[in-house]
Structures are given as C-alpha cells and as structure tokens.
mmCIF file of the protein (N, C-alpha, C, O) and its ligand, coordinates in Angstrom:
data_MODEL
# 
_entry.id   MODEL 
# 
loop_
_entity.id 
_entity.type 
_entity.pdbx_number_of_molecules 
1 polymer     1 
2 non-polymer 1 
# 
_entity_poly.entity_id                      1 
_entity_poly.type                           'polypeptide(L)' 
_entity_poly.nstd_linkage                   no 
_entity_poly.nstd_monomer                   no 
_entity_poly.pdbx_seq_one_letter_code       MSAEHGDDKSSPYPPCSECGGTVLAVTVFGPMAAIASPCGCSVSPEIFDGAGRE 
_entity_poly.pdbx_seq_one_letter_code_can   MSAEHGDDKSSPYPPCSECGGTVLAVTVFGPMAAIASPCGCSVSPEIFDGAGRE 
_entity_poly.pdbx_strand_id                 A 
# 
loop_
_entity_poly_seq.entity_id 
_entity_poly_seq.num 
_entity_poly_seq.mon_id 
_entity_poly_seq.hetero 
1 1  MET n 
1 2  SER n 
1 3  ALA n 
1 4  GLU n 
1 5  HIS n 
1 6  GLY n 
1 7  ASP n 
1 8  ASP n 
1 9  LYS n 
1 10 SER n 
1 11 SER n 
1 12 PRO n 
1 13 TYR n 
1 14 PRO n 
1 15 PRO n 
1 16 CYS n 
1 17 SER n 
1 18 GLU n 
1 19 CYS n 
1 20 GLY n 
1 21 GLY n 
1 22 THR n 
1 23 VAL n 
1 24 LEU n 
1 25 ALA n 
1 26 VAL n 
1 27 THR n 
1 28 VAL n 
1 29 PHE n 
1 30 GLY n 
1 31 PRO n 
1 32 MET n 
1 33 ALA n 
1 34 ALA n 
1 35 ILE n 
1 36 ALA n 
1 37 SER n 
1 38 PRO n 
1 39 CYS n 
1 40 GLY n 
1 41 CYS n 
1 42 SER n 
1 43 VAL n 
1 44 SER n 
1 45 PRO n 
1 46 GLU n 
1 47 ILE n 
1 48 PHE n 
1 49 ASP n 
1 50 GLY n 
1 51 ALA n 
1 52 GLY n 
1 53 ARG n 
1 54 GLU n 
# 
loop_
_struct_asym.id 
_struct_asym.entity_id 
A 1 
B 2 
# 
loop_
_chem_comp.id 
_chem_comp.type 
_chem_comp.mon_nstd_flag 
ALA 'L-peptide linking' y 
ARG 'L-peptide linking' y 
ASP 'L-peptide linking' y 
CYS 'L-peptide linking' y 
GLU 'L-peptide linking' y 
GLY 'peptide linking'   y 
HIS 'L-peptide linking' y 
ILE 'L-peptide linking' y 
LEU 'L-peptide linking' y 
LYS 'L-peptide linking' y 
MET 'L-peptide linking' y 
PHE 'L-peptide linking' y 
PRO 'L-peptide linking' y 
SER 'L-peptide linking' y 
THR 'L-peptide linking' y 
TYR 'L-peptide linking' y 
VAL 'L-peptide linking' y 
ZN  non-polymer         . 
# 
_pdbx_entity_nonpoly.entity_id   2 
_pdbx_entity_nonpoly.name        ? 
_pdbx_entity_nonpoly.comp_id     ZN 
# 
_pdbx_nonpoly_scheme.asym_id         B 
_pdbx_nonpoly_scheme.entity_id       2 
_pdbx_nonpoly_scheme.mon_id          ZN 
_pdbx_nonpoly_scheme.ndb_seq_num     1 
_pdbx_nonpoly_scheme.pdb_seq_num     101 
_pdbx_nonpoly_scheme.auth_seq_num    101 
_pdbx_nonpoly_scheme.pdb_mon_id      ZN 
_pdbx_nonpoly_scheme.auth_mon_id     ZN 
_pdbx_nonpoly_scheme.pdb_strand_id   A 
_pdbx_nonpoly_scheme.pdb_ins_code    . 
# 
loop_
_atom_site.group_PDB 
_atom_site.id 
_atom_site.type_symbol 
_atom_site.label_atom_id 
_atom_site.label_alt_id 
_atom_site.label_comp_id 
_atom_site.label_asym_id 
_atom_site.label_entity_id 
_atom_site.label_seq_id 
_atom_site.pdbx_PDB_ins_code 
_atom_site.Cartn_x 
_atom_site.Cartn_y 
_atom_site.Cartn_z 
_atom_site.occupancy 
_atom_site.B_iso_or_equiv 
_atom_site.pdbx_formal_charge 
_atom_site.auth_seq_id 
_atom_site.auth_comp_id 
_atom_site.auth_asym_id 
_atom_site.auth_atom_id 
_atom_site.pdbx_PDB_model_num 
ATOM   1   N  N  . MET A 1 1  ? -20.432 3.592  -17.478 1.00 0.00 ? 1   MET A N  1 
ATOM   2   C  CA . MET A 1 1  ? -19.221 2.833  -17.629 1.00 0.00 ? 1   MET A CA 1 
ATOM   3   C  C  . MET A 1 1  ? -18.403 2.877  -16.313 1.00 0.00 ? 1   MET A C  1 
ATOM   4   O  O  . MET A 1 1  ? -18.130 3.932  -15.741 1.00 0.00 ? 1   MET A O  1 
ATOM   5   N  N  . SER A 1 2  ? -18.059 1.732  -15.908 1.00 0.00 ? 2   SER A N  1 
ATOM   6   C  CA . SER A 1 2  ? -17.317 1.664  -14.653 1.00 0.00 ? 2   SER A CA 1 
ATOM   7   C  C  . SER A 1 2  ? -15.798 1.627  -14.932 1.00 0.00 ? 2   SER A C  1 
ATOM   8   O  O  . SER A 1 2  ? -15.341 0.977  -15.873 1.00 0.00 ? 2   SER A O  1 
ATOM   9   N  N  . ALA A 1 3  ? -15.068 2.310  -14.127 1.00 0.00 ? 3   ALA A N  1 
ATOM   10  C  CA . ALA A 1 3  ? -13.629 2.304  -14.260 1.00 0.00 ? 3   ALA A CA 1 
ATOM   11  C  C  . ALA A 1 3  ? -12.993 1.141  -13.507 1.00 0.00 ? 3   ALA A C  1 
ATOM   12  O  O  . ALA A 1 3  ? -11.779 0.940  -13.537 1.00 0.00 ? 3   ALA A O  1 
ATOM   13  N  N  . GLU A 1 4  ? -13.845 0.392  -12.840 1.00 0.00 ? 4   GLU A N  1 
ATOM   14  C  CA . GLU A 1 4  ? -13.303 -0.739 -12.074 1.00 0.00 ? 4   GLU A CA 1 
ATOM   15  C  C  . GLU A 1 4  ? -12.585 -1.687 -13.015 1.00 0.00 ? 4   GLU A C  1 
ATOM   16  O  O  . GLU A 1 4  ? -13.124 -2.103 -14.041 1.00 0.00 ? 4   GLU A O  1 
ATOM   17  N  N  . HIS A 1 5  ? -11.387 -2.013 -12.651 1.00 0.00 ? 5   HIS A N  1 
ATOM   18  C  CA . HIS A 1 5  ? -10.620 -2.949 -13.456 1.00 0.00 ? 5   HIS A CA 1 
ATOM   19  C  C  . HIS A 1 5  ? -10.043 -4.026 -12.605 1.00 0.00 ? 5   HIS A C  1 
ATOM   20  O  O  . HIS A 1 5  ? -9.406  -3.758 -11.587 1.00 0.00 ? 5   HIS A O  1 
ATOM   21  N  N  . GLY A 1 6  ? -10.262 -5.246 -13.015 1.00 0.00 ? 6   GLY A N  1 
ATOM   22  C  CA . GLY A 1 6  ? -9.768  -6.352 -12.163 1.00 0.00 ? 6   GLY A CA 1 
ATOM   23  C  C  . GLY A 1 6  ? -10.809 -6.817 -11.248 1.00 0.00 ? 6   GLY A C  1 
ATOM   24  O  O  . GLY A 1 6  ? -11.386 -6.027 -10.501 1.00 0.00 ? 6   GLY A O  1 
ATOM   25  N  N  . ASP A 1 7  ? -11.072 -8.071 -11.277 1.00 0.00 ? 7   ASP A N  1 
ATOM   26  C  CA . ASP A 1 7  ? -12.163 -8.632 -10.430 1.00 0.00 ? 7   ASP A CA 1 
ATOM   27  C  C  . ASP A 1 7  ? -11.617 -9.208 -9.116  1.00 0.00 ? 7   ASP A C  1 
ATOM   28  O  O  . ASP A 1 7  ? -12.346 -9.869 -8.377  1.00 0.00 ? 7   ASP A O  1 
ATOM   29  N  N  . ASP A 1 8  ? -10.420 -8.971 -8.849  1.00 0.00 ? 8   ASP A N  1 
ATOM   30  C  CA . ASP A 1 8  ? -9.818  -9.476 -7.632  1.00 0.00 ? 8   ASP A CA 1 
ATOM   31  C  C  . ASP A 1 8  ? -10.531 -8.895 -6.428  1.00 0.00 ? 8   ASP A C  1 
ATOM   32  O  O  . ASP A 1 8  ? -11.064 -7.786 -6.476  1.00 0.00 ? 8   ASP A O  1 
ATOM   33  N  N  . LYS A 1 9  ? -10.531 -9.649 -5.367  1.00 0.00 ? 9   LYS A N  1 
ATOM   34  C  CA . LYS A 1 9  ? -11.111 -9.131 -4.112  1.00 0.00 ? 9   LYS A CA 1 
ATOM   35  C  C  . LYS A 1 9  ? -10.147 -8.142 -3.455  1.00 0.00 ? 9   LYS A C  1 
ATOM   36  O  O  . LYS A 1 9  ? -10.506 -7.483 -2.479  1.00 0.00 ? 9   LYS A O  1 
ATOM   37  N  N  . SER A 1 10 ? -8.956  -8.037 -3.972  1.00 0.00 ? 10  SER A N  1 
ATOM   38  C  CA . SER A 1 10 ? -7.989  -7.172 -3.368  1.00 0.00 ? 10  SER A CA 1 
ATOM   39  C  C  . SER A 1 10 ? -8.366  -5.673 -3.521  1.00 0.00 ? 10  SER A C  1 
ATOM   40  O  O  . SER A 1 10 ? -8.883  -5.264 -4.561  1.00 0.00 ? 10  SER A O  1 
ATOM   41  N  N  . SER A 1 11 ? -8.120  -4.929 -2.555  1.00 0.00 ? 11  SER A N  1 
ATOM   42  C  CA . SER A 1 11 ? -8.411  -3.498 -2.601  1.00 0.00 ? 11  SER A CA 1 
ATOM   43  C  C  . SER A 1 11 ? -7.311  -2.850 -3.415  1.00 0.00 ? 11  SER A C  1 
ATOM   44  O  O  . SER A 1 11 ? -6.227  -3.408 -3.589  1.00 0.00 ? 11  SER A O  1 
ATOM   45  N  N  . PRO A 1 12 ? -7.611  -1.668 -3.905  1.00 0.00 ? 12  PRO A N  1 
ATOM   46  C  CA . PRO A 1 12 ? -6.552  -0.930 -4.653  1.00 0.00 ? 12  PRO A CA 1 
ATOM   47  C  C  . PRO A 1 12 ? -5.417  -0.491 -3.757  1.00 0.00 ? 12  PRO A C  1 
ATOM   48  O  O  . PRO A 1 12 ? -4.365  -0.065 -4.235  1.00 0.00 ? 12  PRO A O  1 
ATOM   49  N  N  . TYR A 1 13 ? -5.625  -0.592 -2.478  1.00 0.00 ? 13  TYR A N  1 
ATOM   50  C  CA . TYR A 1 13 ? -4.545  -0.171 -1.541  1.00 0.00 ? 13  TYR A CA 1 
ATOM   51  C  C  . TYR A 1 13 ? -4.058  -1.406 -0.801  1.00 0.00 ? 13  TYR A C  1 
ATOM   52  O  O  . TYR A 1 13 ? -4.842  -2.278 -0.426  1.00 0.00 ? 13  TYR A O  1 
ATOM   53  N  N  . PRO A 1 14 ? -2.768  -1.462 -0.600  1.00 0.00 ? 14  PRO A N  1 
ATOM   54  C  CA . PRO A 1 14 ? -2.223  -2.619 0.089   1.00 0.00 ? 14  PRO A CA 1 
ATOM   55  C  C  . PRO A 1 14 ? -2.462  -2.506 1.600   1.00 0.00 ? 14  PRO A C  1 
ATOM   56  O  O  . PRO A 1 14 ? -2.578  -1.397 2.121   1.00 0.00 ? 14  PRO A O  1 
ATOM   57  N  N  . PRO A 1 15 ? -2.535  -3.638 2.305   1.00 0.00 ? 15  PRO A N  1 
ATOM   58  C  CA . PRO A 1 15 ? -2.646  -3.615 3.746   1.00 0.00 ? 15  PRO A CA 1 
ATOM   59  C  C  . PRO A 1 15 ? -1.312  -3.286 4.416   1.00 0.00 ? 15  PRO A C  1 
ATOM   60  O  O  . PRO A 1 15 ? -0.242  -3.641 3.921   1.00 0.00 ? 15  PRO A O  1 
ATOM   61  N  N  . CYS A 1 16 ? -1.405  -2.611 5.531   1.00 0.00 ? 16  CYS A N  1 
ATOM   62  C  CA . CYS A 1 16 ? -0.206  -2.302 6.286   1.00 0.00 ? 16  CYS A CA 1 
ATOM   63  C  C  . CYS A 1 16 ? 0.404   -3.599 6.854   1.00 0.00 ? 16  CYS A C  1 
ATOM   64  O  O  . CYS A 1 16 ? -0.303  -4.433 7.420   1.00 0.00 ? 16  CYS A O  1 
ATOM   65  N  N  . SER A 1 17 ? 1.702   -3.746 6.693   1.00 0.00 ? 17  SER A N  1 
ATOM   66  C  CA . SER A 1 17 ? 2.340   -4.985 7.176   1.00 0.00 ? 17  SER A CA 1 
ATOM   67  C  C  . SER A 1 17 ? 2.460   -4.992 8.679   1.00 0.00 ? 17  SER A C  1 
ATOM   68  O  O  . SER A 1 17 ? 2.727   -6.038 9.272   1.00 0.00 ? 17  SER A O  1 
ATOM   69  N  N  . GLU A 1 18 ? 2.274   -3.877 9.294   1.00 0.00 ? 18  GLU A N  1 
ATOM   70  C  CA . GLU A 1 18 ? 2.382   -3.788 10.730  1.00 0.00 ? 18  GLU A CA 1 
ATOM   71  C  C  . GLU A 1 18 ? 1.033   -3.939 11.469  1.00 0.00 ? 18  GLU A C  1 
ATOM   72  O  O  . GLU A 1 18 ? 0.917   -4.710 12.422  1.00 0.00 ? 18  GLU A O  1 
ATOM   73  N  N  . CYS A 1 19 ? 0.046   -3.202 11.017  1.00 0.00 ? 19  CYS A N  1 
ATOM   74  C  CA . CYS A 1 19 ? -1.215  -3.183 11.749  1.00 0.00 ? 19  CYS A CA 1 
ATOM   75  C  C  . CYS A 1 19 ? -2.346  -3.756 10.893  1.00 0.00 ? 19  CYS A C  1 
ATOM   76  O  O  . CYS A 1 19 ? -3.441  -3.999 11.400  1.00 0.00 ? 19  CYS A O  1 
ATOM   77  N  N  . GLY A 1 20 ? -2.092  -3.974 9.600   1.00 0.00 ? 20  GLY A N  1 
ATOM   78  C  CA . GLY A 1 20 ? -3.143  -4.600 8.741   1.00 0.00 ? 20  GLY A CA 1 
ATOM   79  C  C  . GLY A 1 20 ? -4.127  -3.583 8.235   1.00 0.00 ? 20  GLY A C  1 
ATOM   80  O  O  . GLY A 1 20 ? -5.062  -3.946 7.521   1.00 0.00 ? 20  GLY A O  1 
ATOM   81  N  N  . GLY A 1 21 ? -3.960  -2.336 8.570   1.00 0.00 ? 21  GLY A N  1 
ATOM   82  C  CA . GLY A 1 21 ? -4.914  -1.330 8.063   1.00 0.00 ? 21  GLY A CA 1 
ATOM   83  C  C  . GLY A 1 21 ? -4.600  -0.956 6.657   1.00 0.00 ? 21  GLY A C  1 
ATOM   84  O  O  . GLY A 1 21 ? -3.524  -1.250 6.137   1.00 0.00 ? 21  GLY A O  1 
ATOM   85  N  N  . THR A 1 22 ? -5.553  -0.302 6.041   1.00 0.00 ? 22  THR A N  1 
ATOM   86  C  CA . THR A 1 22 ? -5.394  0.120  4.651   1.00 0.00 ? 22  THR A CA 1 
ATOM   87  C  C  . THR A 1 22 ? -4.365  1.261  4.549   1.00 0.00 ? 22  THR A C  1 
ATOM   88  O  O  . THR A 1 22 ? -4.433  2.265  5.259   1.00 0.00 ? 22  THR A O  1 
ATOM   89  N  N  . VAL A 1 23 ? -3.447  1.061  3.665   1.00 0.00 ? 23  VAL A N  1 
ATOM   90  C  CA . VAL A 1 23 ? -2.394  2.051  3.461   1.00 0.00 ? 23  VAL A CA 1 
ATOM   91  C  C  . VAL A 1 23 ? -2.818  2.910  2.239   1.00 0.00 ? 23  VAL A C  1 
ATOM   92  O  O  . VAL A 1 23 ? -2.913  2.444  1.103   1.00 0.00 ? 23  VAL A O  1 
ATOM   93  N  N  . LEU A 1 24 ? -3.062  4.186  2.563   1.00 0.00 ? 24  LEU A N  1 
ATOM   94  C  CA . LEU A 1 24 ? -3.504  5.080  1.470   1.00 0.00 ? 24  LEU A CA 1 
ATOM   95  C  C  . LEU A 1 24 ? -2.327  5.751  0.824   1.00 0.00 ? 24  LEU A C  1 
ATOM   96  O  O  . LEU A 1 24 ? -2.394  6.195  -0.322  1.00 0.00 ? 24  LEU A O  1 
ATOM   97  N  N  . ALA A 1 25 ? -1.207  5.823  1.595   1.00 0.00 ? 25  ALA A N  1 
ATOM   98  C  CA . ALA A 1 25 ? -0.006  6.485  1.020   1.00 0.00 ? 25  ALA A CA 1 
ATOM   99  C  C  . ALA A 1 25 ? 1.178   6.026  1.813   1.00 0.00 ? 25  ALA A C  1 
ATOM   100 O  O  . ALA A 1 25 ? 1.064   5.621  2.970   1.00 0.00 ? 25  ALA A O  1 
ATOM   101 N  N  . VAL A 1 26 ? 2.330   6.096  1.164   1.00 0.00 ? 26  VAL A N  1 
ATOM   102 C  CA . VAL A 1 26 ? 3.592   5.782  1.846   1.00 0.00 ? 26  VAL A CA 1 
ATOM   103 C  C  . VAL A 1 26 ? 4.584   6.902  1.629   1.00 0.00 ? 26  VAL A C  1 
ATOM   104 O  O  . VAL A 1 26 ? 4.849   7.347  0.513   1.00 0.00 ? 26  VAL A O  1 
ATOM   105 N  N  . THR A 1 27 ? 5.128   7.341  2.782   1.00 0.00 ? 27  THR A N  1 
ATOM   106 C  CA . THR A 1 27 ? 6.161   8.373  2.683   1.00 0.00 ? 27  THR A CA 1 
ATOM   107 C  C  . THR A 1 27 ? 7.501   7.693  2.753   1.00 0.00 ? 27  THR A C  1 
ATOM   108 O  O  . THR A 1 27 ? 7.844   7.108  3.781   1.00 0.00 ? 27  THR A O  1 
ATOM   109 N  N  . VAL A 1 28 ? 8.286   7.755  1.659   1.00 0.00 ? 28  VAL A N  1 
ATOM   110 C  CA . VAL A 1 28 ? 9.532   6.981  1.583   1.00 0.00 ? 28  VAL A CA 1 
ATOM   111 C  C  . VAL A 1 28 ? 10.695  7.878  2.000   1.00 0.00 ? 28  VAL A C  1 
ATOM   112 O  O  . VAL A 1 28 ? 10.904  8.971  1.475   1.00 0.00 ? 28  VAL A O  1 
ATOM   113 N  N  . PHE A 1 29 ? 11.437  7.356  2.971   1.00 0.00 ? 29  PHE A N  1 
ATOM   114 C  CA . PHE A 1 29 ? 12.610  8.111  3.454   1.00 0.00 ? 29  PHE A CA 1 
ATOM   115 C  C  . PHE A 1 29 ? 13.922  7.534  2.851   1.00 0.00 ? 29  PHE A C  1 
ATOM   116 O  O  . PHE A 1 29 ? 14.967  8.185  2.864   1.00 0.00 ? 29  PHE A O  1 
ATOM   117 N  N  . GLY A 1 30 ? 13.830  6.350  2.350   1.00 0.00 ? 30  GLY A N  1 
ATOM   118 C  CA . GLY A 1 30 ? 15.048  5.713  1.830   1.00 0.00 ? 30  GLY A CA 1 
ATOM   119 C  C  . GLY A 1 30 ? 14.699  4.361  1.279   1.00 0.00 ? 30  GLY A C  1 
ATOM   120 O  O  . GLY A 1 30 ? 13.531  3.974  1.281   1.00 0.00 ? 30  GLY A O  1 
ATOM   121 N  N  . PRO A 1 31 ? 15.691  3.627  0.803   1.00 0.00 ? 31  PRO A N  1 
ATOM   122 C  CA . PRO A 1 31 ? 15.441  2.328  0.145   1.00 0.00 ? 31  PRO A CA 1 
ATOM   123 C  C  . PRO A 1 31 ? 14.847  1.300  1.104   1.00 0.00 ? 31  PRO A C  1 
ATOM   124 O  O  . PRO A 1 31 ? 14.238  0.325  0.663   1.00 0.00 ? 31  PRO A O  1 
ATOM   125 N  N  . MET A 1 32 ? 15.014  1.504  2.390   1.00 0.00 ? 32  MET A N  1 
ATOM   126 C  CA . MET A 1 32 ? 14.555  0.540  3.359   1.00 0.00 ? 32  MET A CA 1 
ATOM   127 C  C  . MET A 1 32 ? 13.620  1.173  4.396   1.00 0.00 ? 32  MET A C  1 
ATOM   128 O  O  . MET A 1 32 ? 13.222  0.518  5.360   1.00 0.00 ? 32  MET A O  1 
ATOM   129 N  N  . ALA A 1 33 ? 13.283  2.415  4.199   1.00 0.00 ? 33  ALA A N  1 
ATOM   130 C  CA . ALA A 1 33 ? 12.512  3.079  5.229   1.00 0.00 ? 33  ALA A CA 1 
ATOM   131 C  C  . ALA A 1 33 ? 11.358  3.870  4.642   1.00 0.00 ? 33  ALA A C  1 
ATOM   132 O  O  . ALA A 1 33 ? 11.514  4.699  3.746   1.00 0.00 ? 33  ALA A O  1 
ATOM   133 N  N  . ALA A 1 34 ? 10.189  3.568  5.196   1.00 0.00 ? 34  ALA A N  1 
ATOM   134 C  CA . ALA A 1 34 ? 8.998   4.320  4.755   1.00 0.00 ? 34  ALA A CA 1 
ATOM   135 C  C  . ALA A 1 34 ? 7.959   4.347  5.875   1.00 0.00 ? 34  ALA A C  1 
ATOM   136 O  O  . ALA A 1 34 ? 7.966   3.492  6.761   1.00 0.00 ? 34  ALA A O  1 
ATOM   137 N  N  . ILE A 1 35 ? 7.084   5.320  5.826   1.00 0.00 ? 35  ILE A N  1 
ATOM   138 C  CA . ILE A 1 35 ? 6.029   5.433  6.825   1.00 0.00 ? 35  ILE A CA 1 
ATOM   139 C  C  . ILE A 1 35 ? 4.690   5.320  6.118   1.00 0.00 ? 35  ILE A C  1 
ATOM   140 O  O  . ILE A 1 35 ? 4.408   6.072  5.185   1.00 0.00 ? 35  ILE A O  1 
ATOM   141 N  N  . ALA A 1 36 ? 3.880   4.397  6.555   1.00 0.00 ? 36  ALA A N  1 
ATOM   142 C  CA . ALA A 1 36 ? 2.561   4.258  5.977   1.00 0.00 ? 36  ALA A CA 1 
ATOM   143 C  C  . ALA A 1 36 ? 1.598   5.329  6.498   1.00 0.00 ? 36  ALA A C  1 
ATOM   144 O  O  . ALA A 1 36 ? 1.659   5.715  7.665   1.00 0.00 ? 36  ALA A O  1 
ATOM   145 N  N  . SER A 1 37 ? 0.734   5.789  5.643   1.00 0.00 ? 37  SER A N  1 
ATOM   146 C  CA . SER A 1 37 ? -0.351  6.717  6.113   1.00 0.00 ? 37  SER A CA 1 
ATOM   147 C  C  . SER A 1 37 ? -1.690  6.069  5.795   1.00 0.00 ? 37  SER A C  1 
ATOM   148 O  O  . SER A 1 37 ? -1.800  5.376  4.784   1.00 0.00 ? 37  SER A O  1 
ATOM   149 N  N  . PRO A 1 38 ? -2.697  6.267  6.610   1.00 0.00 ? 38  PRO A N  1 
ATOM   150 C  CA . PRO A 1 38 ? -2.667  7.174  7.734   1.00 0.00 ? 38  PRO A CA 1 
ATOM   151 C  C  . PRO A 1 38 ? -2.267  6.571  9.056   1.00 0.00 ? 38  PRO A C  1 
ATOM   152 O  O  . PRO A 1 38 ? -2.294  7.276  10.065  1.00 0.00 ? 38  PRO A O  1 
ATOM   153 N  N  . CYS A 1 39 ? -1.888  5.277  9.113   1.00 0.00 ? 39  CYS A N  1 
ATOM   154 C  CA . CYS A 1 39 ? -1.671  4.643  10.395  1.00 0.00 ? 39  CYS A CA 1 
ATOM   155 C  C  . CYS A 1 39 ? -0.334  5.025  11.035  1.00 0.00 ? 39  CYS A C  1 
ATOM   156 O  O  . CYS A 1 39 ? -0.177  4.978  12.255  1.00 0.00 ? 39  CYS A O  1 
ATOM   157 N  N  . GLY A 1 40 ? 0.622   5.402  10.186  1.00 0.00 ? 40  GLY A N  1 
ATOM   158 C  CA . GLY A 1 40 ? 1.897   5.889  10.689  1.00 0.00 ? 40  GLY A CA 1 
ATOM   159 C  C  . GLY A 1 40 ? 2.916   4.790  11.053  1.00 0.00 ? 40  GLY A C  1 
ATOM   160 O  O  . GLY A 1 40 ? 3.912   5.064  11.722  1.00 0.00 ? 40  GLY A O  1 
ATOM   161 N  N  . CYS A 1 41 ? 2.668   3.582  10.620  1.00 0.00 ? 41  CYS A N  1 
ATOM   162 C  CA . CYS A 1 41 ? 3.585   2.479  10.948  1.00 0.00 ? 41  CYS A CA 1 
ATOM   163 C  C  . CYS A 1 41 ? 4.860   2.567  10.033  1.00 0.00 ? 41  CYS A C  1 
ATOM   164 O  O  . CYS A 1 41 ? 4.816   3.123  8.936   1.00 0.00 ? 41  CYS A O  1 
ATOM   165 N  N  . SER A 1 42 ? 5.929   2.025  10.512  1.00 0.00 ? 42  SER A N  1 
ATOM   166 C  CA . SER A 1 42 ? 7.110   1.901  9.682   1.00 0.00 ? 42  SER A CA 1 
ATOM   167 C  C  . SER A 1 42 ? 6.955   0.670  8.815   1.00 0.00 ? 42  SER A C  1 
ATOM   168 O  O  . SER A 1 42 ? 6.765   -0.431 9.334   1.00 0.00 ? 42  SER A O  1 
ATOM   169 N  N  . VAL A 1 43 ? 7.031   0.831  7.532   1.00 0.00 ? 43  VAL A N  1 
ATOM   170 C  CA . VAL A 1 43 ? 6.859   -0.279 6.609   1.00 0.00 ? 43  VAL A CA 1 
ATOM   171 C  C  . VAL A 1 43 ? 7.974   -0.248 5.551   1.00 0.00 ? 43  VAL A C  1 
ATOM   172 O  O  . VAL A 1 43 ? 8.774   0.686  5.482   1.00 0.00 ? 43  VAL A O  1 
ATOM   173 N  N  . SER A 1 44 ? 7.991   -1.304 4.736   1.00 0.00 ? 44  SER A N  1 
ATOM   174 C  CA . SER A 1 44 ? 8.937   -1.341 3.619   1.00 0.00 ? 44  SER A CA 1 
ATOM   175 C  C  . SER A 1 44 ? 8.335   -0.533 2.492   1.00 0.00 ? 44  SER A C  1 
ATOM   176 O  O  . SER A 1 44 ? 7.135   -0.617 2.232   1.00 0.00 ? 44  SER A O  1 
ATOM   177 N  N  . PRO A 1 45 ? 9.167   0.254  1.819   1.00 0.00 ? 45  PRO A N  1 
ATOM   178 C  CA . PRO A 1 45 ? 8.722   0.989  0.645   1.00 0.00 ? 45  PRO A CA 1 
ATOM   179 C  C  . PRO A 1 45 ? 8.119   0.126  -0.396  1.00 0.00 ? 45  PRO A C  1 
ATOM   180 O  O  . PRO A 1 45 ? 7.308   0.579  -1.203  1.00 0.00 ? 45  PRO A O  1 
ATOM   181 N  N  . GLU A 1 46 ? 8.514   -1.150 -0.390  1.00 0.00 ? 46  GLU A N  1 
ATOM   182 C  CA . GLU A 1 46 ? 7.999   -2.085 -1.402  1.00 0.00 ? 46  GLU A CA 1 
ATOM   183 C  C  . GLU A 1 46 ? 6.515   -2.398 -1.249  1.00 0.00 ? 46  GLU A C  1 
ATOM   184 O  O  . GLU A 1 46 ? 5.897   -2.995 -2.130  1.00 0.00 ? 46  GLU A O  1 
ATOM   185 N  N  . ILE A 1 47 ? 5.956   -1.983 -0.114  1.00 0.00 ? 47  ILE A N  1 
ATOM   186 C  CA . ILE A 1 47 ? 4.551   -2.309 0.131   1.00 0.00 ? 47  ILE A CA 1 
ATOM   187 C  C  . ILE A 1 47 ? 3.663   -1.743 -0.999  1.00 0.00 ? 47  ILE A C  1 
ATOM   188 O  O  . ILE A 1 47 ? 2.633   -2.337 -1.319  1.00 0.00 ? 47  ILE A O  1 
ATOM   189 N  N  . PHE A 1 48 ? 4.033   -0.647 -1.581  1.00 0.00 ? 48  PHE A N  1 
ATOM   190 C  CA . PHE A 1 48 ? 3.315   -0.116 -2.687  1.00 0.00 ? 48  PHE A CA 1 
ATOM   191 C  C  . PHE A 1 48 ? 3.856   -0.543 -3.997  1.00 0.00 ? 48  PHE A C  1 
ATOM   192 O  O  . PHE A 1 48 ? 3.103   -0.643 -4.966  1.00 0.00 ? 48  PHE A O  1 
ATOM   193 N  N  . ASP A 1 49 ? 5.112   -0.798 -4.077  1.00 0.00 ? 49  ASP A N  1 
ATOM   194 C  CA . ASP A 1 49 ? 5.759   -1.116 -5.340  1.00 0.00 ? 49  ASP A CA 1 
ATOM   195 C  C  . ASP A 1 49 ? 5.194   -2.368 -5.976  1.00 0.00 ? 49  ASP A C  1 
ATOM   196 O  O  . ASP A 1 49 ? 5.066   -2.487 -7.195  1.00 0.00 ? 49  ASP A O  1 
ATOM   197 N  N  . GLY A 1 50 ? 4.851   -3.321 -5.069  1.00 0.00 ? 50  GLY A N  1 
ATOM   198 C  CA . GLY A 1 50 ? 4.400   -4.622 -5.613  1.00 0.00 ? 50  GLY A CA 1 
ATOM   199 C  C  . GLY A 1 50 ? 2.867   -4.704 -5.712  1.00 0.00 ? 50  GLY A C  1 
ATOM   200 O  O  . GLY A 1 50 ? 2.323   -5.722 -6.137  1.00 0.00 ? 50  GLY A O  1 
ATOM   201 N  N  . ALA A 1 51 ? 2.205   -3.665 -5.331  1.00 0.00 ? 51  ALA A N  1 
ATOM   202 C  CA . ALA A 1 51 ? 0.720   -3.728 -5.320  1.00 0.00 ? 51  ALA A CA 1 
ATOM   203 C  C  . ALA A 1 51 ? 0.127   -3.162 -6.586  1.00 0.00 ? 51  ALA A C  1 
ATOM   204 O  O  . ALA A 1 51 ? 0.586   -2.150 -7.115  1.00 0.00 ? 51  ALA A O  1 
ATOM   205 N  N  . GLY A 1 52 ? -0.866  -3.810 -7.047  1.00 0.00 ? 52  GLY A N  1 
ATOM   206 C  CA . GLY A 1 52 ? -1.651  -3.279 -8.190  1.00 0.00 ? 52  GLY A CA 1 
ATOM   207 C  C  . GLY A 1 52 ? -0.919  -3.410 -9.507  1.00 0.00 ? 52  GLY A C  1 
ATOM   208 O  O  . GLY A 1 52 ? -1.360  -2.856 -10.514 1.00 0.00 ? 52  GLY A O  1 
ATOM   209 N  N  . ARG A 1 53 ? 0.153   -4.107 -9.523  1.00 0.00 ? 53  ARG A N  1 
ATOM   210 C  CA . ARG A 1 53 ? 0.867   -4.284 -10.775 1.00 0.00 ? 53  ARG A CA 1 
ATOM   211 C  C  . ARG A 1 53 ? 0.378   -5.526 -11.508 1.00 0.00 ? 53  ARG A C  1 
ATOM   212 O  O  . ARG A 1 53 ? 0.031   -6.535 -10.896 1.00 0.00 ? 53  ARG A O  1 
ATOM   213 N  N  . GLU A 1 54 ? 0.361   -5.431 -12.756 1.00 0.00 ? 54  GLU A N  1 
ATOM   214 C  CA . GLU A 1 54 ? -0.050  -6.617 -13.533 1.00 0.00 ? 54  GLU A CA 1 
ATOM   215 C  C  . GLU A 1 54 ? 1.048   -7.046 -14.467 1.00 0.00 ? 54  GLU A C  1 
ATOM   216 O  O  . GLU A 1 54 ? 0.889   -8.022 -15.200 1.00 0.00 ? 54  GLU A O  1 
HETATM 217 ZN ZN . ZN  B 2 .  ? -0.058  0.379  10.122  1.00 0.00 2 101 ZN  A ZN 1 
# 
C-alpha cells in the first residue's frame, strides 16, 4: 500500500521563491520573515502555509 496521495506533479515540498530549490524546512522569524532550508534564502513564511493544502 502506498501512502502517496494526490496525483499532482507537484512535490510535497514547495520551491524556494528565491533560488527555485526545494525547500525542506522554513525557519520563521516573524510574520514577514523566514529562512528557507537548506538553501538559506530569505522567503515568505507563507511559502509553506499555502503548500500541500487541499
Ligand atoms: Zn533558496
């Protein structure tokens, strides 16, 4: 049994808005400030909030 859910081509992780790399985690410093990992770019915290939601 596969746990894969959703047939979208989208990856479970959102792309970095700065470098386009896969964002595995976001460290949020505030409502408007976050750092993507592992690339380390400054991104919006919303990068994860809107991803993978149905
Ligand atoms: Zn990046």
